[in-house]
Residue frames as a rotation matrix with the C-alpha (Angstrom) as fourth column:
MET 1
0.579 0.815 0.000 0.00
0.815 -0.579 0.000 0.00
0.000 0.000 -1.000 0.00
SER 2
-0.186 -0.678 0.711 1.45
0.645 -0.630 -0.432 3.34
0.741 0.379 0.555 -1.07
ARG 3
-0.852 -0.185 -0.489 1.88
0.501 -0.557 -0.662 6.33
-0.150 -0.810 0.568 1.23
ASN 4
-0.806 0.591 0.008 -0.96
-0.533 -0.732 0.424 8.09
0.257 0.338 0.906 -0.60
GLU 5
-0.114 0.780 -0.616 -3.25
-0.045 0.615 0.787 5.10
0.993 0.117 -0.035 -0.11
ARG 6
-0.397 -0.089 -0.914 -2.36
0.845 0.353 -0.402 4.89
0.359 -0.931 -0.065 3.60
SER 7
-0.993 0.023 -0.114 -3.14
0.020 -0.932 -0.361 8.59
-0.114 -0.361 0.926 3.96
LYS 8
-0.466 0.876 -0.127 -6.56
-0.590 -0.201 0.782 8.05
0.659 0.439 0.610 2.40
VAL 9
-0.084 0.390 -0.917 -7.22
0.443 0.839 0.316 5.08
0.893 -0.380 -0.243 4.69
HIS 10
-0.682 -0.253 -0.687 -6.30
0.731 -0.186 -0.657 7.10
0.038 -0.949 0.312 7.80
LYS 11
-0.927 0.375 0.010 -8.43
-0.374 -0.927 0.034 10.08
0.022 0.027 0.999 6.75
HIS 12
-0.225 0.890 -0.398 -11.39
-0.396 0.289 0.871 7.83
0.890 0.353 0.288 6.02
ALA 13
-0.283 0.061 -0.957 -10.95
0.711 0.683 -0.167 6.02
0.643 -0.728 -0.237 9.35
HIS 14
-0.931 -0.103 -0.351 -11.08
0.323 -0.682 -0.656 9.36
-0.172 -0.724 0.668 11.16
ARG 15
-0.697 0.716 -0.049 -14.21
-0.648 -0.598 0.473 10.46
0.309 0.361 0.880 9.28
ARG 16
-0.091 0.704 -0.704 -16.02
-0.049 0.703 0.709 7.19
0.995 0.099 -0.029 9.92
THR 17
-0.569 -0.166 -0.805 -15.10
0.744 0.312 -0.591 7.14
0.349 -0.935 -0.054 13.61
LYS 18
-0.963 0.214 -0.162 -16.58
-0.117 -0.879 -0.463 10.62
-0.241 -0.427 0.872 14.08
ALA 19
-0.463 0.835 -0.296 -19.67
-0.680 -0.120 0.723 9.71
0.569 0.537 0.624 12.08
GLU 20
-0.164 0.387 -0.907 -20.27
0.265 0.903 0.337 6.50
0.950 -0.185 -0.251 14.04
GLN 21
-0.882 -0.171 -0.439 -19.99
0.465 -0.171 -0.868 8.34
0.073 -0.970 0.231 17.33
GLY 22
-0.817 0.569 -0.091 -23.09
-0.546 -0.815 -0.195 10.28
-0.185 -0.109 0.977 16.34
ARG 23
0.085 0.896 -0.435 -25.35
-0.882 0.271 0.386 7.33
0.464 0.351 0.813 15.65
ASN 24
-0.463 -0.133 0.877 -26.35
-0.647 0.726 -0.232 4.08
-0.606 -0.675 -0.422 17.26
PRO 25
-0.607 0.200 -0.769 -26.89
-0.666 0.401 0.629 1.46
0.435 0.894 -0.110 14.53
ASP 26
0.389 0.799 0.458 -29.84
-0.916 0.390 0.098 -0.82
-0.100 -0.458 0.883 15.13
GLN 27
0.041 -0.394 0.918 -29.32
-0.415 0.829 0.374 -4.53
-0.909 -0.397 -0.129 15.64
ARG 28
0.803 0.301 0.514 -30.19
0.302 0.537 -0.787 -5.41
-0.513 0.788 0.341 12.06
VAL 29
0.824 -0.563 -0.065 -27.47
-0.434 -0.554 -0.710 -3.13
0.364 0.614 -0.701 10.73
GLU 30
0.104 -0.813 0.574 -24.99
-0.951 0.088 0.297 -4.55
-0.292 -0.576 -0.763 13.23
ARG 31
0.345 0.076 0.936 -25.87
-0.064 0.996 -0.058 -8.11
-0.936 -0.040 0.348 12.24
THR 32
0.981 0.040 0.188 -25.35
0.185 0.073 -0.980 -7.31
-0.053 0.997 0.064 8.56
ARG 33
0.543 -0.834 0.097 -21.99
-0.754 -0.535 -0.380 -5.68
0.369 0.133 -0.920 9.22
GLU 34
0.073 -0.495 0.866 -20.99
-0.764 0.531 0.368 -8.63
-0.641 -0.688 -0.339 11.39
ARG 35
0.681 0.243 0.691 -21.92
0.183 0.857 -0.482 -11.14
-0.709 0.455 0.539 8.68
LEU 36
0.932 -0.358 0.050 -19.87
-0.063 -0.296 -0.953 -9.25
0.356 0.886 -0.299 6.12
GLY 37
0.314 -0.853 0.417 -16.94
-0.938 -0.345 0.001 -8.92
0.143 -0.391 -0.909 8.48
ASN 38
0.207 -0.185 0.961 -16.98
-0.472 0.841 0.264 -12.58
-0.857 -0.509 0.087 9.46
ALA 39
0.895 0.162 0.415 -17.21
0.266 0.553 -0.790 -13.63
-0.357 0.818 0.452 5.82
PHE 40
0.771 -0.637 0.025 -14.25
-0.408 -0.523 -0.748 -11.46
0.490 0.566 -0.663 4.89
VAL 41
0.124 -0.743 0.658 -12.07
-0.966 0.060 0.250 -12.71
-0.225 -0.667 -0.710 7.76
THR 42
0.450 0.101 0.887 -12.88
-0.101 0.993 -0.062 -16.32
-0.887 -0.061 0.457 6.85
LEU 43
0.981 -0.009 0.192 -12.00
0.192 0.138 -0.972 -15.70
-0.018 0.990 0.137 3.21
ILE 44
0.556 -0.826 0.089 -8.61
-0.686 -0.517 -0.512 -14.10
0.469 0.224 -0.854 3.91
HIS 45
0.083 -0.497 0.864 -7.70
-0.718 0.571 0.397 -17.22
-0.691 -0.653 -0.310 5.88
GLU 46
0.571 0.242 0.785 -8.36
0.255 0.856 -0.450 -19.19
-0.780 0.457 0.427 2.70
LYS 47
0.314 -0.489 0.814 -6.54
0.932 -0.003 -0.362 -17.03
0.179 0.872 0.455 0.16
PRO 48
-0.695 -0.698 -0.173 -4.48
0.718 -0.688 -0.105 -13.81
-0.046 -0.197 0.979 -0.04
ILE 49
-0.156 0.632 -0.759 -6.31
0.373 -0.673 -0.638 -10.57
-0.914 -0.383 -0.131 0.73
GLU 50
-0.558 -0.134 -0.819 -5.62
-0.549 -0.681 0.485 -9.24
-0.622 0.720 0.306 -2.75
ASP 51
-0.963 0.180 -0.198 -7.39
-0.041 0.634 0.772 -12.26
0.265 0.752 -0.603 -4.28
VAL 52
-0.481 0.839 -0.254 -10.57
0.762 0.257 -0.594 -11.78
-0.433 -0.480 -0.763 -2.26
THR 53
-0.816 0.277 0.507 -13.24
0.206 -0.680 0.703 -9.86
0.540 0.678 0.498 -4.17
VAL 54
-0.687 0.664 0.295 -16.34
-0.703 -0.507 -0.498 -8.06
-0.181 -0.549 0.816 -2.96
GLN 55
0.134 0.769 -0.626 -18.38
-0.819 0.441 0.367 -10.69
0.558 0.463 0.689 -4.81
ASN 56
-0.421 -0.361 -0.832 -16.64
0.139 0.881 -0.453 -13.44
0.896 -0.306 -0.321 -2.82
VAL 57
-0.998 0.036 0.043 -17.69
-0.050 -0.261 -0.964 -11.68
-0.023 -0.965 0.262 0.37
LEU 58
-0.348 0.934 -0.085 -21.26
-0.937 -0.349 0.002 -11.24
-0.028 0.081 0.996 -0.84
ASP 59
0.079 0.351 -0.933 -21.56
-0.474 0.837 0.274 -14.91
0.877 0.420 0.232 -1.76
ARG 60
-0.631 -0.413 -0.657 -20.11
0.322 0.631 -0.706 -16.08
0.706 -0.657 -0.265 1.54
ALA 61
-0.968 0.239 -0.077 -22.25
-0.037 -0.439 -0.898 -13.71
-0.248 -0.866 0.433 3.64
ALA 62
-0.423 0.845 0.328 -25.39
0.899 0.348 0.265 -14.12
0.109 0.407 -0.907 1.50
VAL 63
0.030 0.333 -0.943 -25.76
0.401 -0.868 -0.294 -10.35
-0.916 -0.369 -0.159 1.31
GLY 64
0.684 0.328 0.651 -26.73
0.720 -0.166 -0.674 -8.27
-0.113 0.930 -0.350 -1.71
ARG 65
-0.282 -0.858 0.428 -24.31
0.908 -0.383 -0.168 -5.90
0.308 0.341 0.888 -3.44
SER 66
0.061 0.360 0.931 -26.46
0.104 -0.930 0.352 -2.84
0.993 0.075 -0.094 -2.78
THR 67
0.948 0.285 -0.138 -26.54
0.138 0.019 0.990 -3.72
0.285 -0.958 -0.021 0.92
PHE 68
0.272 -0.934 -0.232 -22.76
0.959 0.244 0.143 -4.04
-0.077 -0.261 0.962 1.01
TYR 69
-0.483 -0.538 0.690 -22.29
0.677 -0.730 -0.095 -0.57
0.555 0.422 0.717 -0.45
LEU 70
0.596 0.671 0.441 -24.65
0.105 -0.609 0.786 0.91
0.796 -0.423 -0.433 2.11
HIS 71
0.967 -0.209 -0.149 -22.02
0.171 0.093 0.981 0.05
-0.191 -0.974 0.126 4.72
PHE 72
0.161 -0.987 0.006 -18.65
0.310 0.056 0.949 -0.05
-0.937 -0.151 0.315 2.98
ARG 73
0.388 -0.106 -0.916 -16.93
-0.733 -0.638 -0.237 1.57
-0.559 0.763 -0.325 0.03
ASP 74
0.349 -0.363 -0.864 -14.86
-0.645 0.576 -0.503 -1.50
0.680 0.733 -0.033 -0.90
LYS 75
0.678 -0.092 -0.729 -13.07
0.376 0.896 0.237 -4.49
0.631 -0.435 0.642 0.63
ASN 76
-0.463 -0.886 0.028 -10.32
0.470 -0.272 -0.839 -2.28
0.751 -0.375 0.543 2.07
ASP 77
-0.368 0.445 0.817 -12.95
-0.677 -0.730 0.092 -0.30
0.637 -0.519 0.570 3.93
LEU 78
0.724 0.634 -0.272 -14.40
-0.336 0.668 0.664 -3.58
0.603 -0.389 0.696 5.22
LEU 79
0.183 -0.759 -0.625 -10.97
0.667 0.562 -0.488 -4.69
0.722 -0.328 0.609 6.42
LEU 80
-0.678 -0.455 0.577 -10.42
-0.006 -0.782 -0.623 -1.36
0.735 -0.426 0.528 8.12
SER 81
0.129 0.826 0.548 -13.76
-0.741 -0.287 0.608 -1.59
0.660 -0.484 0.575 9.89
GLN 82
0.751 0.117 -0.649 -12.84
0.190 0.904 0.383 -5.00
0.632 -0.412 0.657 11.31
LEU 83
-0.262 -0.930 -0.258 -9.50
0.692 0.005 -0.722 -3.75
0.673 -0.367 0.642 12.61
GLU 84
-0.597 0.088 0.797 -11.11
-0.353 -0.921 -0.163 -0.63
0.720 -0.378 0.582 14.09
LYS 85
0.515 0.857 0.025 -13.81
-0.457 0.250 0.854 -2.66
0.726 -0.451 0.520 15.81
PHE 86
0.517 -0.411 -0.751 -11.20
0.641 0.767 0.023 -4.85
0.567 -0.493 0.660 17.51
LEU 87
-0.552 -0.826 0.112 -8.99
0.577 -0.475 -0.665 -1.92
0.603 -0.302 0.739 18.48
GLN 88
-0.230 0.559 0.797 -11.91
-0.501 -0.769 0.396 0.09
0.834 -0.308 0.457 19.83
ILE 89
0.784 0.535 -0.316 -12.88
-0.071 0.582 0.810 -2.79
0.617 -0.612 0.495 22.11
MET 90
0.305 -0.759 -0.576 -9.32
0.843 0.496 -0.207 -3.38
0.442 -0.423 0.791 23.31
SER 91
-0.585 -0.672 0.454 -8.29
0.440 -0.733 -0.518 0.23
0.681 -0.103 0.725 23.78
THR 92
-0.320 0.547 0.774 -11.39
-0.635 -0.730 0.254 1.16
0.703 -0.410 0.581 25.79
GLN 93
0.057 0.404 -0.913 -11.89
0.271 0.874 0.404 -2.05
0.961 -0.270 -0.060 27.76
LEU 94
-0.607 -0.360 -0.709 -10.50
0.757 0.008 -0.653 -0.71
0.241 -0.933 0.268 31.04
LEU 95
-0.952 0.289 0.100 -12.57
-0.301 -0.944 -0.135 2.46
0.055 -0.159 0.986 30.68
VAL 96
-0.231 0.921 -0.314 -15.79
-0.495 0.167 0.853 0.64
0.837 0.353 0.418 29.80
TYR 97
0.277 0.314 -0.908 -15.49
0.458 0.787 0.412 -1.77
0.844 -0.530 0.074 32.73
LYS 98
0.587 -0.063 0.807 -14.15
-0.525 -0.789 0.320 0.97
0.616 -0.611 -0.496 35.02
GLU 99
0.502 -0.477 -0.721 -11.35
0.564 0.813 -0.145 -1.31
0.656 -0.334 0.677 36.18
GLU 100
0.910 -0.182 0.372 -9.95
-0.391 -0.675 0.626 -0.10
0.138 -0.715 -0.686 39.48
SER 101
0.565 -0.820 0.087 -6.28
0.719 0.542 0.436 -0.80
-0.405 -0.184 0.896 38.89
ASN 102
0.297 -0.546 -0.784 -3.24
-0.286 -0.834 0.472 1.07
-0.911 0.084 -0.403 37.70
ARG 103
-0.330 -0.318 0.889 -3.22
0.731 0.509 0.454 -0.67
-0.597 0.800 0.065 34.34
VAL 104
-0.295 0.208 -0.933 -3.41
-0.434 -0.898 -0.063 1.73
-0.851 0.387 0.355 31.43
VAL 105
-0.168 0.220 -0.961 -3.92
-0.939 0.262 0.224 -0.99
0.301 0.939 0.163 28.80
PRO 106
0.646 0.391 0.655 -5.40
-0.576 0.813 0.083 -4.51
-0.500 -0.431 0.751 29.05
VAL 107
-0.144 -0.841 -0.521 -2.07
-0.989 0.103 0.107 -5.98
-0.036 0.531 -0.847 27.93
ALA 108
-0.717 -0.142 0.683 -2.79
-0.288 0.952 -0.104 -9.55
-0.635 -0.271 -0.723 29.05
GLU 109
0.230 0.910 0.344 -6.10
0.148 0.317 -0.937 -9.62
-0.962 0.267 -0.062 27.21
PHE 110
0.637 -0.063 -0.768 -4.65
-0.684 -0.505 -0.526 -7.95
-0.355 0.861 -0.365 24.10
PHE 111
-0.411 -0.881 -0.234 -1.68
-0.907 0.370 0.201 -10.32
-0.091 0.295 -0.951 23.89
THR 112
-0.488 0.314 0.814 -3.89
-0.075 0.914 -0.398 -13.34
-0.869 -0.256 -0.423 24.56
HIS 113
0.612 0.790 -0.041 -6.14
-0.057 -0.007 -0.998 -12.41
-0.789 0.613 0.041 21.63
ILE 114
0.446 -0.515 -0.732 -3.24
-0.893 -0.305 -0.329 -11.70
-0.054 0.801 -0.597 19.28
GLY 115
-0.556 -0.716 0.422 -1.61
-0.719 0.669 0.189 -14.95
-0.418 -0.198 -0.887 20.38
THR 116
-0.210 0.575 0.791 -4.68
0.214 0.816 -0.537 -16.92
-0.954 0.056 -0.294 19.30
GLN 117
0.846 0.532 0.029 -4.88
0.183 -0.239 -0.954 -14.98
-0.501 0.812 -0.300 16.02
ARG 118
-0.022 -0.969 -0.246 -1.27
-0.131 -0.241 0.962 -15.23
-0.991 0.053 -0.122 14.92
LYS 119
-0.340 -0.049 0.939 -2.29
0.834 0.446 0.325 -16.49
-0.435 0.894 -0.110 11.49
LEU 120
0.706 0.644 0.293 -4.31
0.708 -0.650 -0.278 -13.32
0.012 0.404 -0.915 10.92
TYR 121
0.625 -0.587 -0.515 -1.33
-0.135 -0.731 0.669 -11.26
-0.769 -0.348 -0.536 12.10
GLN 122
-0.419 -0.821 0.388 0.80
0.225 0.319 0.920 -13.07
-0.879 0.473 0.051 9.50
ILE 123
0.105 0.557 0.824 -1.87
0.975 0.107 -0.197 -12.56
-0.198 0.824 -0.532 6.83
LEU 124
0.939 0.222 -0.263 -1.67
0.208 -0.975 -0.081 -8.81
-0.274 0.022 -0.961 7.39
ALA 125
0.166 -0.961 -0.220 2.13
-0.256 -0.257 0.932 -8.97
-0.952 -0.098 -0.289 7.22
ASP 126
-0.412 -0.319 0.854 2.08
0.608 0.601 0.518 -10.98
-0.679 0.732 -0.053 3.98
ALA 127
0.367 0.665 0.650 -0.34
0.930 -0.285 -0.233 -8.49
0.030 0.690 -0.723 2.43
GLY 128
-0.585 -0.672 0.454 1.82
0.629 -0.729 -0.269 -5.52
0.511 0.128 0.850 3.42
ARG 129
0.222 0.792 0.569 -0.89
0.050 -0.592 0.804 -4.28
0.974 -0.151 -0.171 5.80
LEU 130
0.240 -0.118 -0.964 0.78
0.895 0.412 0.172 -4.96
0.377 -0.903 0.204 9.15
ASN 131
-0.790 -0.591 -0.164 2.34
0.610 -0.731 -0.307 -1.51
0.062 -0.342 0.938 9.51
ASP 132
-0.522 0.698 0.490 -1.04
-0.227 -0.668 0.709 0.06
0.822 0.258 0.507 8.74
PHE 133
0.443 0.687 -0.576 -2.61
0.350 0.459 0.817 -2.03
0.825 -0.564 -0.037 11.49
LEU 134
-0.069 -0.566 -0.821 0.12
0.990 0.060 -0.125 -1.13
0.120 -0.822 0.557 13.98
ASP 135
-0.911 -0.230 0.343 -0.13
0.236 -0.971 -0.025 2.57
0.339 0.058 0.939 13.14
LEU 136
-0.067 0.971 0.229 -3.90
-0.237 -0.239 0.942 2.43
0.969 0.009 0.247 13.62
ALA 137
0.433 0.188 -0.881 -3.42
0.671 0.585 0.455 0.50
0.601 -0.789 0.127 16.87
ARG 138
-0.602 -0.731 -0.321 -0.96
0.772 -0.432 -0.465 3.09
0.201 -0.529 0.825 18.17
ARG 139
-0.769 0.338 0.543 -3.50
-0.229 -0.938 0.261 5.88
0.597 0.076 0.798 17.71
TYR 140
0.314 0.924 -0.218 -6.34
-0.109 0.263 0.959 3.93
0.943 -0.277 0.183 19.33
PHE 141
0.320 -0.237 -0.917 -4.24
0.844 0.511 0.162 2.82
0.430 -0.826 0.364 22.31
ALA 142
-0.772 -0.612 0.172 -2.76
0.490 -0.746 -0.452 6.29
0.405 -0.265 0.875 22.74
ARG 143
-0.298 0.749 0.591 -6.26
-0.430 -0.659 0.618 7.68
0.852 -0.070 0.519 23.24
GLY 144
0.636 0.568 -0.522 -7.15
0.141 0.580 0.802 4.98
0.759 -0.584 0.289 25.76
ILE 145
-0.053 -0.762 -0.645 -3.87
0.931 0.196 -0.308 5.35
0.361 -0.617 0.699 27.65
LYS 146
-0.740 -0.208 0.639 -4.23
0.115 -0.976 -0.185 9.12
0.662 -0.063 0.747 27.75
GLN 147
0.178 0.904 0.387 -7.63
-0.444 -0.277 0.852 8.82
0.878 -0.324 0.352 29.40
ARG 148
0.652 0.018 -0.758 -6.39
0.528 0.706 0.471 6.29
0.544 -0.708 0.451 31.96
LEU 149
-0.444 -0.871 -0.213 -3.44
0.820 -0.299 -0.488 8.52
0.361 -0.391 0.847 32.86
LYS 150
-0.563 0.316 0.764 -5.73
-0.180 -0.949 0.260 11.54
0.806 0.009 0.591 33.01
ASP 151
0.502 0.865 -0.002 -8.03
-0.271 0.159 0.949 9.69
0.821 -0.476 0.315 35.42
SER 152
0.323 -0.455 -0.830 -5.18
0.759 0.648 -0.060 8.54
0.565 -0.611 0.555 37.67
LYS 153
0.997 0.049 -0.057 -4.34
0.075 -0.737 0.672 10.59
-0.009 -0.674 -0.739 40.75
HIS 154
0.378 -0.926 0.009 -0.69
0.543 0.229 0.808 9.66
-0.750 -0.301 0.589 40.24
THR 155
-0.555 -0.577 0.600 -0.45
0.818 -0.248 0.519 11.60
-0.150 0.778 0.609 36.96
SER 156
0.459 0.887 -0.047 -2.96
0.870 -0.460 -0.175 14.38
-0.177 0.040 -0.983 37.58
LYS 157
0.455 -0.337 -0.824 -0.24
0.081 -0.906 0.415 17.04
-0.887 -0.256 -0.385 37.46
LEU 158
-0.466 -0.618 0.633 0.94
0.682 0.205 0.702 16.22
-0.563 0.759 0.326 33.95
SER 159
-0.382 0.305 -0.872 0.38
-0.491 -0.867 -0.088 19.02
-0.783 0.395 0.481 31.44
ARG 160
0.672 0.736 0.084 -1.71
-0.290 0.366 -0.884 18.26
-0.681 0.569 0.460 28.37
PRO 161
0.517 -0.528 -0.674 1.30
-0.793 0.001 -0.609 18.23
0.322 0.850 -0.418 25.98
GLU 162
-0.569 -0.763 0.305 3.20
-0.822 0.515 -0.243 15.90
0.028 -0.389 -0.921 28.31
LEU 163
-0.080 0.648 0.758 0.13
-0.404 0.674 -0.619 13.68
-0.911 -0.356 0.207 28.70
ASP 164
0.830 0.391 -0.398 -0.24
-0.487 0.162 -0.858 13.45
-0.271 0.906 0.325 24.91
ALA 165
0.144 -0.882 -0.450 3.45
-0.885 0.089 -0.457 12.71
0.443 0.464 -0.767 24.42
ARG 166
-0.630 -0.398 0.666 3.59
-0.711 0.640 -0.291 10.05
-0.311 -0.657 -0.687 27.12
ALA 167
0.284 0.819 0.498 0.40
-0.378 0.573 -0.727 8.35
-0.881 0.018 0.473 25.90
SER 168
0.804 -0.028 -0.594 1.77
-0.589 0.106 -0.801 8.18
0.086 0.994 0.069 22.35
ALA 169
-0.212 -0.972 -0.100 5.14
-0.892 0.234 -0.386 6.89
0.399 0.008 -0.917 23.55
LEU 170
-0.473 0.085 0.877 3.53
-0.606 0.692 -0.394 4.24
-0.640 -0.717 -0.276 25.75
ALA 171
0.661 0.746 0.080 1.28
-0.400 0.441 -0.803 3.09
-0.635 0.499 0.590 22.91
GLY 172
0.531 -0.561 -0.636 4.32
-0.713 0.110 -0.692 2.75
0.458 0.821 -0.342 20.67
GLY 173
-0.508 -0.748 0.427 6.15
-0.858 0.394 -0.330 0.86
0.079 -0.534 -0.842 23.41
LEU 174
0.067 0.649 0.758 3.22
-0.550 0.658 -0.515 -1.52
-0.833 -0.382 0.401 23.79
LEU 175
0.910 0.344 -0.229 3.29
-0.361 0.388 -0.848 -2.42
-0.203 0.855 0.478 20.11
SER 176
0.102 -0.948 -0.300 7.08
-0.822 0.090 -0.563 -2.80
0.561 0.304 -0.770 20.10
LEU 177
-0.501 -0.216 0.838 6.69
-0.766 0.562 -0.313 -5.17
-0.403 -0.799 -0.447 23.03
LEU 178
0.545 0.770 0.333 4.03
-0.438 0.600 -0.670 -7.11
-0.715 0.219 0.664 21.10
ARG 179
0.735 -0.328 -0.594 6.36
-0.566 0.188 -0.803 -7.51
0.375 0.926 -0.047 18.13
TRP 180
-0.351 -0.910 0.220 9.19
-0.877 0.237 -0.418 -8.66
0.328 -0.339 -0.882 20.39
TRP 181
-0.184 0.389 0.903 6.88
-0.675 0.618 -0.404 -11.16
-0.715 -0.684 0.148 22.08
LEU 182
0.823 0.568 0.024 5.70
-0.346 0.534 -0.771 -12.64
-0.451 0.626 0.636 18.78
GLU 183
0.500 -0.719 -0.483 9.20
-0.663 0.042 -0.747 -12.72
0.557 0.694 -0.456 17.29
ASN 184
-0.618 -0.708 0.341 10.31
-0.751 0.403 -0.523 -14.71
0.233 -0.580 -0.781 20.34
ASP 185
-0.608 0.411 -0.679 7.53
0.035 0.869 0.494 -17.27
0.793 0.277 -0.543 19.87
ALA 186
0.192 0.779 0.596 5.37
-0.605 -0.384 0.698 -15.82
0.773 -0.495 0.397 22.65
LYS 187
-0.309 -0.420 -0.853 7.32
0.316 0.801 -0.509 -17.73
0.897 -0.427 -0.115 25.26
GLU 188
-1.000 -0.006 -0.010 6.34
0.011 -0.393 -0.920 -15.40
0.001 -0.920 0.393 28.08
SER 189
-0.341 0.938 -0.056 2.76
0.930 0.329 -0.164 -15.54
-0.135 -0.108 -0.985 29.32
PRO 190
-0.009 0.431 0.902 0.41
0.504 -0.777 0.377 -12.63
0.864 0.458 -0.211 28.45
GLN 191
0.911 0.359 -0.204 0.16
0.339 -0.367 0.867 -11.88
0.236 -0.858 -0.456 32.18
ALA 192
0.206 -0.918 -0.338 3.95
0.820 -0.026 0.571 -11.71
-0.534 -0.395 0.748 32.48
MET 193
-0.507 -0.359 0.784 3.98
0.790 -0.557 0.256 -9.22
0.345 0.749 0.566 29.60
ASP 194
0.510 0.756 0.411 1.25
0.395 -0.630 0.669 -7.21
0.764 -0.178 -0.620 31.32
ASP 195
0.810 -0.255 -0.528 3.34
0.507 -0.145 0.849 -7.01
-0.293 -0.956 0.012 34.49
LEU 196
-0.209 -0.963 0.171 6.47
0.911 -0.128 0.392 -6.11
-0.356 0.238 0.904 32.52
PHE 197
-0.236 0.169 0.957 4.75
0.682 -0.673 0.287 -3.36
0.692 0.720 0.044 30.53
HIS 198
0.720 0.621 0.310 3.12
0.229 -0.634 0.739 -1.72
0.655 -0.461 -0.599 33.53
GLY 199
0.512 -0.667 -0.542 6.32
0.727 0.000 0.687 -1.93
-0.458 -0.745 0.484 35.52
MET 200
-0.512 -0.715 0.476 7.95
0.859 -0.416 0.299 0.07
-0.016 0.561 0.827 32.72
VAL 201
0.152 0.672 0.725 5.01
0.561 -0.663 0.496 2.48
0.814 0.331 -0.477 32.59
TRP 202
0.937 0.346 -0.050 5.15
0.225 -0.486 0.844 3.51
0.268 -0.802 -0.533 36.22
ASN 203
0.252 -0.926 -0.282 8.91
0.788 0.028 0.615 3.35
-0.561 -0.377 0.737 36.54
GLY 204
-0.430 -0.411 0.804 9.17
0.860 -0.457 0.227 5.63
0.273 0.789 0.550 33.53
LEU 205
0.441 0.677 0.589 6.59
0.389 -0.736 0.554 8.06
0.809 -0.015 -0.588 34.84
GLN 206
0.879 -0.172 -0.445 8.38
0.411 -0.200 0.890 8.28
-0.242 -0.965 -0.105 38.19
ALA 207
-0.097 -0.990 0.101 11.75
0.892 -0.042 0.449 8.77
-0.440 0.134 0.888 36.49
GLY 208
-0.255 0.060 0.965 10.28
0.739 -0.632 0.235 11.56
0.624 0.773 0.116 34.39
ALA 209
0.704 0.627 0.335 8.86
0.236 -0.651 0.721 13.31
0.670 -0.428 -0.606 37.44
SER 210
0.823 -0.423 0.379 11.86
-0.537 -0.364 0.761 12.98
-0.184 -0.830 -0.527 39.76
PRO 211
0.144 -0.856 -0.496 15.52
-0.706 0.263 -0.658 11.91
0.694 0.445 -0.567 39.61
ARG 212
-0.158 -0.183 0.970 15.05
-0.927 0.367 -0.082 9.82
-0.341 -0.912 -0.228 42.76
THR 213
-0.740 -0.095 -0.666 15.29
-0.366 0.887 0.281 6.06
0.564 0.452 -0.691 42.43
HIS 214
-0.052 0.771 0.635 12.52
-0.972 0.109 -0.211 3.79
-0.231 -0.628 0.743 43.60
GLU 215
-0.614 -0.103 0.782 11.51
-0.135 0.991 0.025 0.17
-0.778 -0.090 -0.622 43.75
SER 216
-0.955 0.262 -0.143 9.89
-0.093 0.194 0.977 -1.47
0.283 0.946 -0.160 40.76
GLY 217
-0.248 0.950 0.188 6.11
-0.954 -0.273 0.122 -1.43
0.168 -0.149 0.974 40.55
ALA 218
-0.572 0.122 0.811 4.27
-0.355 0.855 -0.379 -4.40
-0.740 -0.504 -0.446 41.90
ARG 219
-0.734 0.368 0.571 1.98
0.625 0.695 0.355 -6.75
-0.266 0.617 -0.740 40.00
ARG 220
0.332 0.871 0.363 -0.53
0.941 -0.277 -0.195 -5.01
-0.069 0.406 -0.911 37.75
GLY 221
-0.198 -0.501 0.843 1.86
0.667 -0.699 -0.258 -2.08
0.718 0.511 0.473 37.40
ALA 222
0.636 0.407 -0.655 1.48
0.769 -0.406 0.494 -0.52
-0.065 -0.818 -0.571 40.83
PRO 223
0.571 -0.413 0.709 2.84
0.107 -0.819 -0.563 3.04
0.814 0.398 -0.424 40.74
PRO 224
-0.544 -0.839 -0.013 5.54
0.184 -0.105 -0.977 4.35
0.819 -0.534 0.211 43.07
GLY 225
-0.552 0.335 0.764 4.35
-0.803 -0.458 -0.381 4.24
0.222 -0.824 0.522 46.65
GLY 226
-0.998 0.065 0.007 2.67
0.062 0.978 -0.201 0.84
-0.020 -0.201 -0.979 46.23
ALA 227
-0.357 0.932 -0.071 -0.88
-0.649 -0.302 -0.699 2.17
-0.672 -0.203 0.712 45.71
GLU 228
-0.697 0.134 0.704 -3.15
0.380 0.902 0.205 -0.34
-0.607 0.411 -0.680 44.08
ASN 229
0.260 0.873 0.413 -5.89
0.897 -0.060 -0.439 1.86
-0.358 0.485 -0.798 42.67
GLY 230
-0.687 -0.570 0.451 -5.57
0.719 -0.624 0.306 4.72
0.107 0.535 0.838 40.17
């Protein structure tokens, strides 16, 4: 995918996200979108993404062409919607469930899911779409992390620019850690990676706020001082 194409994908993703925030699709619409999405994901496990056609998706989902184009512009838009749906769920999970912990990302859950979908991860890599997915993931997770940091009493004094910068850096670090984990055959458990990531999160935040040394964060990324809730 060329730089120009990636730019168009990112702009369209932003427009659709804003549009979808303003409406609540009824269950019939959701079922149709789910059928199309499931059909597409099944097909790309059977043959390369570039070989999958809109007609293939329509036949597999038993959905009419006019219905497809009510929801998506083309198969790339359908792929993007599936990735966005997954990332929206993952990046907001802690906020939605109001988890009372100092985790800023559900790392264990995210790594567990990716670990069970490694073939799909490879499919994206083979199609030259992996970097697009990771870039999209960074932006989604940065937003979720920013809100978790904003809500935490331990980071309430961070300025907005610093909050934005740290959220973006942490999201990038999360995805680098994911790549390392997969490249090393996922030998560490998802929970161990969760503990590792959040230890780095709170150690890094403390180091940025003060030159003093401190003990490593406890399980679930406890911040300096040993507090358990954010």
